[in-house]
Backbone as CSV, one residue per row, in Angstrom:
resi,resn,N_x,N_y,N_z,CA_x,CA_y,CA_z,C_x,C_y,C_z
1,MET,-17.187,-0.041,17.036,-16.894,-0.907,16.866,-15.128,0.226,16.376
2,HIS,-14.592,-0.625,16.821,-12.744,-0.142,16.703,-12.049,-1.167,15.644
3,ALA,-11.174,-0.229,14.732,-10.444,-0.988,13.960,-9.672,-2.447,14.529
4,SER,-9.723,-3.154,13.454,-8.457,-4.132,13.907,-7.155,-4.246,13.562
5,ARG,-6.594,-3.893,14.469,-4.938,-4.355,14.203,-4.588,-4.893,13.545
6,PRO,-3.594,-4.650,12.716,-2.952,-5.686,11.863,-1.999,-6.528,12.782
7,ARG,-1.548,-7.847,12.564,-0.549,-8.139,13.521,0.798,-9.064,12.701
8,ASP,1.631,-8.731,12.896,2.933,-8.970,12.449,2.594,-10.778,11.969
9,HIS,2.483,-11.234,10.859,2.616,-12.684,10.709,3.537,-13.642,9.759
10,ALA,4.215,-12.240,9.022,5.010,-12.630,7.451,5.566,-13.760,7.745
11,ALA,5.730,-14.429,7.112,6.901,-16.361,7.022,7.358,-16.475,5.906
12,ALA,8.110,-17.180,6.063,9.199,-17.390,5.326,8.224,-18.175,4.115
13,GLY,8.845,-18.101,3.060,7.850,-19.344,2.234,7.726,-18.607,0.763
14,PRO,7.353,-19.684,0.015,6.632,-19.068,-1.170,5.049,-18.870,-0.975
15,ARG,5.084,-17.890,-2.269,4.289,-16.779,-2.349,3.166,-17.541,-2.247
16,LEU,2.175,-17.502,-1.728,0.823,-17.983,-1.988,0.166,-17.473,-3.026
17,ALA,-0.836,-17.986,-4.107,-1.124,-17.359,-5.847,-2.901,-17.360,-5.249
18,SER,-3.335,-17.468,-4.054,-4.857,-17.290,-3.907,-4.655,-16.310,-2.874
19,PRO,-5.565,-15.851,-2.440,-5.856,-15.119,-0.726,-6.165,-15.760,0.379
20,LYS,-5.486,-16.849,0.789,-5.913,-17.569,1.671,-5.890,-17.407,2.850
21,ARG,-6.252,-18.210,3.439,-7.298,-17.102,5.102,-6.987,-17.779,6.521
22,TYR,-6.857,-18.381,6.594,-5.954,-18.017,8.425,-6.656,-17.731,9.636
23,ARG,-7.674,-18.161,10.382,-8.669,-17.707,11.597,-8.755,-16.921,10.726
24,GLY,-9.326,-15.961,9.847,-9.977,-15.359,9.632,-9.351,-13.512,9.859
25,GLU,-7.943,-14.549,8.661,-7.059,-13.343,7.958,-6.513,-13.567,6.644
26,ARG,-6.492,-12.207,6.250,-6.156,-12.839,4.750,-4.663,-11.815,4.576
27,SER,-4.219,-13.174,3.535,-2.806,-12.166,2.778,-3.064,-11.138,1.989
28,VAL,-2.033,-10.379,2.187,-1.392,-9.143,0.967,0.041,-9.334,1.035
29,HIS,0.506,-8.862,-0.517,1.887,-9.506,-0.410,2.401,-7.902,-1.297
30,PHE,3.614,-8.178,-0.713,4.146,-6.859,-1.535,5.927,-7.070,-1.829
31,PRO,6.552,-6.103,-2.297,7.928,-6.933,-3.092,8.728,-6.344,-1.675
32,SER,10.416,-7.003,-1.486,10.957,-6.950,-0.941,11.850,-5.357,-0.563
33,THR,11.481,-5.047,-2.024,12.196,-3.872,-1.964,11.822,-2.591,-2.541
34,ALA,11.797,-1.315,-2.270,11.148,-0.612,-3.341,11.601,0.820,-3.387
35,TYR,11.120,1.566,-3.948,11.669,2.998,-4.328,10.352,4.060,-4.291
36,HIS,10.264,4.897,-5.415,9.048,5.283,-5.146,7.728,5.017,-4.912
37,PHE,7.553,3.449,-4.891,6.490,3.079,-4.419,6.197,1.257,-3.627
38,ILE,5.283,1.367,-3.402,5.301,0.006,-2.518,4.420,-0.285,-3.250
39,ALA,3.630,-1.693,-4.060,2.793,-2.128,-4.333,2.572,-3.108,-3.019
40,CYS,1.270,-3.197,-2.024,0.790,-3.737,-1.174,-0.248,-4.274,-1.807
41,LEU,-0.498,-5.690,-2.559,-1.449,-6.019,-3.077,-2.300,-7.235,-2.492
42,PRO,-3.640,-6.887,-2.163,-4.773,-8.735,-2.393,-4.205,-9.557,-2.654
43,GLY,-3.531,-10.592,-2.074,-3.862,-11.990,-2.102,-3.870,-12.190,-3.674
44,ASN,-4.794,-12.493,-4.053,-5.064,-12.809,-5.338,-4.811,-12.571,-6.775
45,LYS,-4.031,-10.931,-6.349,-3.476,-10.354,-7.178,-2.173,-9.843,-7.147
46,SER,-1.808,-11.232,-6.418,-0.176,-10.647,-6.665,1.001,-10.952,-8.185
47,LEU,1.664,-10.750,-7.360,2.644,-10.979,-9.004,3.938,-11.484,-8.230
48,PRO,4.987,-11.940,-8.947,5.737,-13.647,-8.531,6.960,-12.270,-7.869
49,ARG,7.819,-11.096,-7.633,7.971,-9.805,-7.763,7.844,-9.652,-6.007
50,SER,6.316,-9.483,-5.959,5.620,-9.761,-4.358,5.938,-10.832,-3.452
51,ASN,7.173,-11.089,-2.755,7.437,-12.021,-2.525,7.262,-12.232,-1.013
52,LYS,7.132,-10.964,-0.189,6.528,-11.072,1.681,5.275,-10.732,1.059
53,LYS,4.806,-11.149,2.240,4.214,-11.967,2.961,3.405,-11.092,4.179
54,TYR,1.811,-10.586,3.941,1.195,-9.809,5.770,-0.466,-10.247,6.111
55,ARG,-0.739,-10.807,6.883,-2.238,-11.023,7.330,-2.172,-10.010,7.902
56,LEU,-3.649,-10.034,7.442,-4.727,-8.341,7.899,-5.903,-9.123,8.990
57,PRO,-6.782,-8.807,9.695,-7.969,-10.043,9.722,-8.410,-9.122,8.314
58,ASP,-9.244,-10.047,7.788,-10.605,-10.428,6.844,-12.446,-9.844,7.864
59,ASP,-11.708,-8.483,7.799,-13.162,-7.837,8.333,-12.989,-6.699,7.742
60,ALA,-13.997,-5.648,8.232,-14.575,-4.901,7.714,-13.494,-4.221,7.068
61,TYR,-12.230,-3.675,8.122,-11.221,-3.043,7.515,-9.987,-3.426,7.012
62,PHE,-10.449,-4.831,6.061,-9.370,-5.165,5.535,-9.058,-3.987,4.466
63,TRP,-10.171,-4.051,3.239,-9.514,-3.178,1.947,-9.229,-1.587,2.895
64,PRO,-9.821,-0.723,3.948,-9.589,0.715,3.948,-7.409,-0.055,4.200
65,TRP,-7.173,-1.015,4.859,-5.761,-0.776,5.276,-4.596,-1.000,3.833
66,VAL,-5.730,-1.661,2.769,-5.225,-2.244,1.544,-5.316,-0.935,0.794
67,GLY,-5.770,0.093,1.068,-5.969,1.541,0.825,-4.691,2.240,1.385
68,LEU,-4.391,2.587,2.860,-3.980,2.971,3.498,-1.929,2.571,2.799
69,TYR,-2.360,1.017,2.921,-0.599,0.592,2.026,-0.348,1.041,1.555
70,ASN,-1.042,1.608,-0.147,-1.158,2.364,-1.113,-1.033,3.417,-1.130
71,SER,-1.257,3.924,-0.126,-1.330,5.337,-0.407,0.049,6.376,0.106
72,HIS,0.497,7.556,-0.283,1.357,9.002,-0.190,1.452,8.334,1.550
73,LEU,0.325,9.006,1.700,0.678,8.039,3.225,1.762,7.699,3.944
74,PHE,1.505,6.360,3.577,1.612,5.224,3.704,3.576,5.394,3.869
75,HIS,3.788,5.601,2.370,5.340,5.983,1.782,6.033,6.609,2.586
76,ALA,5.021,7.466,3.004,5.984,9.146,3.956,6.574,7.903,4.518
77,TYR,4.974,7.112,5.394,5.610,6.278,6.633,7.168,5.753,7.186
78,TRP,6.737,4.680,5.916,7.479,3.598,5.801,9.565,4.504,5.064
79,LEU,9.461,5.294,4.737,10.685,6.358,4.347,10.787,6.923,5.865
80,VAL,10.063,7.162,6.872,10.142,7.598,8.412,10.758,6.192,9.099
81,THR,10.080,5.238,9.114,10.270,4.257,10.121,11.894,3.368,9.068
82,GLY,11.426,3.157,7.959,12.645,2.249,7.075,13.927,2.768,6.663
83,ASP,14.700,1.923,5.488,15.695,2.465,5.257,15.212,3.130,3.829
84,ALA,14.352,3.280,3.258,14.056,3.913,2.147,14.370,2.789,0.860
85,PHE,14.150,1.128,1.443,14.877,0.476,0.514,14.411,-0.708,0.432
86,HIS,15.067,-1.782,1.421,13.991,-2.755,2.189,12.423,-2.742,2.559
87,VAL,12.128,-3.376,2.069,10.569,-3.556,2.484,9.954,-4.473,3.654
88,ASN,9.278,-4.330,5.438,9.895,-5.158,5.629,8.390,-4.757,6.158
89,THR,8.161,-5.883,7.538,6.798,-6.394,7.813,7.013,-4.888,9.140
90,ARG,7.776,-4.399,9.586,8.228,-3.360,10.609,7.045,-2.471,10.497
91,SER,6.791,-1.526,9.382,6.530,-0.977,9.258,5.124,-0.846,9.154
92,TRP,4.496,-2.230,8.832,2.952,-2.648,8.586,2.604,-2.724,9.768
93,ALA,3.071,-3.909,10.813,2.587,-3.451,12.116,2.749,-2.437,12.897
94,THR,3.177,-1.276,12.941,3.507,-0.659,13.614,2.521,0.764,13.076
95,VAL,1.896,0.927,12.063,1.347,1.887,11.653,0.088,1.554,12.628
96,GLU,-0.531,2.962,12.958,-1.737,3.059,14.114,-3.106,3.052,12.602
97,ALA,-4.476,1.959,13.119,-5.395,2.715,12.708,-5.681,4.165,12.161
98,PRO,-6.580,5.261,11.579,-6.645,6.277,12.101,-8.135,6.586,12.784
99,ASP,-8.428,7.188,13.798,-9.522,6.682,14.575,-10.348,7.506,13.715
100,GLY,-11.055,8.620,12.761,-11.561,8.387,11.334,-11.926,7.125,11.097
101,TRP,-11.757,6.117,11.300,-12.491,5.232,10.255,-13.094,4.478,11.929
102,GLU,-13.516,5.337,12.607,-14.922,4.638,13.417,-15.579,5.505,12.678
103,ASP,-15.495,6.227,12.401,-16.601,6.850,10.510,-17.427,6.219,9.910
104,GLU,-18.164,5.021,9.804,-18.338,3.770,9.369,-18.256,4.675,7.250
105,SER,-19.219,5.456,7.053,-18.989,6.118,6.071,-18.093,6.484,5.478
106,LEU,-16.407,7.134,6.438,-15.052,7.841,5.314,-14.226,6.056,5.220
107,ARG,-14.923,4.729,6.491,-14.191,4.026,6.376,-14.117,3.228,4.834
108,ALA,-15.818,3.411,4.539,-16.612,2.603,3.590,-15.882,3.644,2.216
109,ASP,-16.049,4.824,1.949,-15.037,5.177,0.668,-13.860,5.171,0.719
110,THR,-13.530,5.376,1.649,-12.332,4.190,1.873,-11.844,2.912,1.495
111,GLU,-12.844,2.233,1.363,-12.753,0.925,0.798,-13.247,1.185,-0.656
112,ARG,-14.117,1.425,-0.766,-14.772,2.340,-2.134,-13.702,2.057,-3.356
113,TRP,-12.665,3.404,-3.274,-11.156,3.838,-3.247,-10.097,2.777,-3.609
114,ALA,-10.204,2.239,-2.269,-8.938,0.658,-2.430,-9.228,-0.706,-3.676
115,ARG,-10.588,-0.988,-3.584,-10.951,-1.990,-4.595,-11.611,-0.890,-5.706
116,ARG,-11.369,-0.122,-6.168,-11.338,0.401,-7.463,-9.812,0.681,-7.901
117,LEU,-8.978,0.945,-6.665,-7.466,0.529,-7.378,-7.185,-0.647,-8.130
118,PHE,-7.601,-1.276,-6.885,-7.234,-3.012,-7.606,-7.866,-4.290,-8.651
119,SER,-8.446,-2.995,-9.074,-10.004,-3.161,-10.691,-9.085,-3.492,-10.924
120,ASP,-9.450,-4.780,-12.232,-8.605,-4.835,-13.418,-7.962,-4.042,-14.555
121,ASP,-9.287,-3.122,-14.917,-8.496,-2.097,-15.697,-7.353,-1.574,-15.525
122,VAL,-7.911,-0.935,-14.058,-6.509,-0.361,-13.470,-5.109,-0.797,-12.972
123,LEU,-5.491,-1.900,-12.968,-4.356,-2.745,-12.482,-3.667,-3.210,-14.116
124,ASP,-4.065,-3.323,-14.716,-3.556,-3.688,-16.074,-2.614,-2.678,-17.731
125,SER,-3.266,-1.312,-16.539,-2.545,-0.310,-17.251,-1.395,0.173,-16.396
126,CYS,-1.273,-0.201,-15.514,-0.351,0.147,-14.567,0.897,-0.961,-14.344
127,ARG,0.496,-2.127,-15.121,1.675,-3.148,-15.101,3.020,-2.648,-15.769
128,THR,4.089,-3.048,-14.786,5.398,-2.786,-15.471,6.267,-3.944,-15.766
129,VAL,7.438,-4.074,-16.283,8.657,-5.491,-16.317,9.426,-4.496,-15.543
130,ASN,10.067,-4.694,-15.131,11.783,-4.794,-14.808,12.306,-4.720,-14.928
131,SER,13.773,-4.784,-15.051,14.644,-6.323,-14.687,16.219,-6.271,-13.288
132,GLY,15.998,-7.793,-14.005,16.151,-7.316,-12.370,17.278,-8.160,-12.652
133,LYS,18.229,-8.855,-11.833,20.165,-9.749,-12.014,19.374,-10.383,-13.030
134,ALA,21.039,-10.905,-13.714,20.826,-11.375,-15.083,20.417,-11.380,-15.756
135,GLY,19.468,-9.645,-15.813,18.951,-9.201,-17.051,17.576,-10.085,-16.358
136,LYS,16.919,-10.896,-15.625,15.696,-11.507,-15.655,14.943,-10.548,-15.850
137,LYS,13.176,-11.015,-16.143,12.505,-10.298,-16.332,11.717,-10.054,-15.446
138,LEU,11.395,-9.044,-14.322,10.221,-8.874,-13.001,9.054,-7.784,-13.590
139,PRO,7.462,-8.769,-13.366,6.949,-7.995,-13.966,6.523,-6.928,-12.052
140,ASN,5.923,-6.305,-12.387,5.428,-4.957,-11.591,4.584,-4.272,-11.270
141,LEU,3.680,-3.559,-10.205,2.780,-2.391,-10.677,3.442,-1.336,-10.418
142,ASP,3.089,-0.394,-10.616,3.530,1.480,-10.780,1.943,2.085,-10.462
143,PHE,1.831,2.430,-9.674,0.203,3.483,-9.606,0.655,4.592,-9.905
144,ARG,1.904,5.083,-10.072,1.808,6.573,-11.237,2.272,6.659,-12.347
145,LEU,1.246,5.592,-13.229,1.900,5.547,-14.135,0.689,6.249,-15.671
146,THR,-0.649,6.082,-14.920,-1.506,6.801,-15.145,-2.748,7.646,-14.342
147,ASP,-3.283,8.192,-15.440,-4.158,9.571,-14.852,-5.070,9.435,-13.422
148,LEU,-4.937,7.999,-14.364,-6.282,6.949,-13.308,-5.931,7.062,-12.252
149,SER,-4.927,5.501,-11.706,-4.245,5.467,-10.758,-3.906,6.399,-10.180
150,ARG,-3.238,7.727,-10.167,-2.958,8.822,-9.973,-4.413,9.105,-9.239
151,ARG,-5.632,9.516,-9.103,-6.268,10.729,-9.523,-6.840,9.440,-8.022
152,ILE,-6.371,7.512,-7.898,-7.487,6.935,-7.240,-6.507,6.707,-5.679
153,VAL,-5.085,6.792,-6.016,-3.774,7.106,-4.506,-4.120,8.608,-4.068
154,ALA,-4.619,9.203,-5.009,-4.552,10.879,-4.623,-6.132,10.836,-3.556
155,ALA,-6.913,9.833,-3.979,-8.432,10.133,-3.647,-8.040,9.332,-2.227
156,LEU,-7.361,8.242,-2.517,-6.942,7.535,-1.577,-6.035,8.369,0.072
157,ASP,-5.646,9.113,-0.224,-4.470,9.982,0.174,-5.081,10.805,1.282
158,ARG,-5.971,11.884,0.500,-7.576,12.623,1.408,-8.187,12.133,2.125
159,LEU,-8.507,10.976,1.920,-9.388,9.930,2.778,-9.004,9.714,3.809
160,LEU,-7.008,9.557,4.216,-6.249,8.773,5.319,-6.616,10.313,5.645
161,ILE,-5.799,11.485,5.023,-5.080,12.464,5.750,-6.920,13.379,6.615
162,GLU,-7.850,12.916,6.141,-8.756,13.381,7.072,-9.157,12.562,8.037
163,ALA,-9.263,10.780,8.196,-9.555,9.925,8.942,-8.097,10.648,10.136
164,TYR,-6.932,10.894,10.020,-6.158,10.698,11.106,-6.383,11.647,11.276
165,GLY,-6.918,13.014,11.312,-6.990,14.492,11.301,-5.710,15.651,11.002
166,LEU,-5.299,15.450,10.156,-3.890,16.657,9.475,-4.448,16.867,8.869
167,PRO,-3.762,17.517,8.758,-3.886,19.037,7.309,-3.836,18.971,6.047
168,GLU,-4.830,19.273,5.411,-3.718,18.374,4.641,-3.160,18.979,2.970
169,GLN,-3.186,20.486,3.215,-1.702,21.303,2.505,-0.900,21.439,3.569
170,PRO,0.502,21.979,3.387,1.439,21.227,2.204,1.576,19.859,2.574
171,LEU,1.276,19.499,3.923,1.456,17.700,3.851,1.941,16.845,2.328
172,LEU,0.780,16.723,2.261,0.341,16.254,0.958,1.385,16.245,-0.414
173,GLU,1.446,18.120,-0.305,2.423,18.512,-1.240,3.888,17.356,-1.172
174,THR,4.363,17.861,0.334,5.076,17.477,0.790,5.481,15.561,0.241
175,ILE,4.252,14.705,1.032,4.456,13.909,1.112,4.931,13.539,-0.746
176,ARG,3.754,13.534,-1.593,4.112,13.129,-2.700,5.425,14.278,-3.657
177,THR,5.976,14.685,-3.332,7.081,15.270,-3.845,8.611,14.103,-2.936
178,MET,7.962,13.761,-2.050,9.402,12.835,-1.130,8.710,11.487,-2.308
179,ARG,7.867,10.971,-2.883,7.407,9.501,-2.844,7.873,9.937,-5.086
180,GLU,7.640,10.748,-5.187,7.809,11.088,-6.700,9.132,11.219,-7.127
181,GLY,10.402,12.341,-6.213,11.189,12.791,-6.830,12.432,11.881,-6.346
182,SER,13.166,12.305,-5.912,14.465,11.516,-5.021,15.074,12.388,-4.204
183,ALA,15.129,11.847,-3.651,15.994,11.875,-1.771,16.858,13.338,-2.196
184,HIS,17.896,13.341,-3.103,19.128,14.134,-2.811,18.347,15.726,-4.117
185,SER,17.400,16.212,-4.748,16.420,16.927,-5.009,15.489,17.622,-3.701
186,LEU,14.949,16.527,-2.994,14.047,17.745,-2.007,15.519,18.109,-0.995
187,TRP,15.652,17.576,-0.682,16.882,18.091,0.445,18.025,18.334,0.409
188,GLY,18.367,18.834,-0.755,19.126,19.732,-1.325,19.774,19.790,-2.580
């Protein structure tokens, strides 16, 4: 079984409050801008700030894709393919599924960690509020806030690096530095 490739179905309009399905697809939500973290949430976990939508096949690969989109590895890909501020579906649509997902146990481990990242106790510990225009308070998620969420993302990173067949070190440390530090301190 080859990994289902997500297709770009992003549509303008209000966000969905539930994981609405279209012909075997399920929505994920993400913010229109990001800095150090992009929280890509399954539709039933969306926040008001998660105002963009992308549809994934609702199959055995749904949760592994969610895990990929919340990883340091995907964040680095987004930094390279985007402008490091605006989040659009181009990165979602162009990232390739790792060949390692053909291994059912590796895909199942990725799914397990992705589901754990979106468990209520982890989400509750990662909720923040950002100030928007005119002092408007915007709810947000930041998986860098707790040791537990950082360990879950690190587990996803290791599984994805294995699935892509990439060398773990120093790639992982470089990506973490890019994601958690500022660009000017990394490059000069």
